[in-house]
Phi, psi and omega in degrees: 000145185236130173250132184234125184237121179266154170207168180105356185286176177161195180254134180216149176282156178303133186093348181275192185226151172217154177234119175265149174230145174234114185265124176253144175218164181101203186270078181285134180271135180293340181272356190269162166248165170238130185241154171253119172249161175218150175221119177268151176312131177075003178243156180290159175281138186225143178273118182262334173201159179208152184213140174276143176298326194243002173223191180260005183291133177225146177238138168232142168287151185293335181291346189241345184306129177092348179247323180260146172227127176261138176218165180225154174234091183301322180298333177257002186048047190230134174245143180245147169235109175269122182246119179242168183047048184299144176236162183302320178300346175284347185297132186174172167271125181261132183238133163260156183213158181222129173186186169307143180299319176303321175296314181299321182289340176273353186089009183249157179197146171280338189225133181226149170279181183273341175104152179223138188276133167241120183246132182234113183273139184264000000 
């Protein structure tokens, strides 16, 4: 089992920044990736970024590329999502999840965090 706990959400003005963190505990698999998803009201959940625990491969959705940066601290089993130049359309509940990258790309994961709200005022 893997437990994921997000932190760092909040309210920010458009153009501002937030940093989300996802702390993983339990039996994390070296073959897994950690992804950040978001879901806004009335919209489907989407994968915005993902990073592998054991290599340097990183994925970004087109809508966030150049504004968001995903990083990891293997020693602390923590993945961060630095979000810059935030836009009102970035507002959503952000979830971290961990599974094989292919599963994350399909919107699936065995393990999910509880979510953290990001609100962006215009």
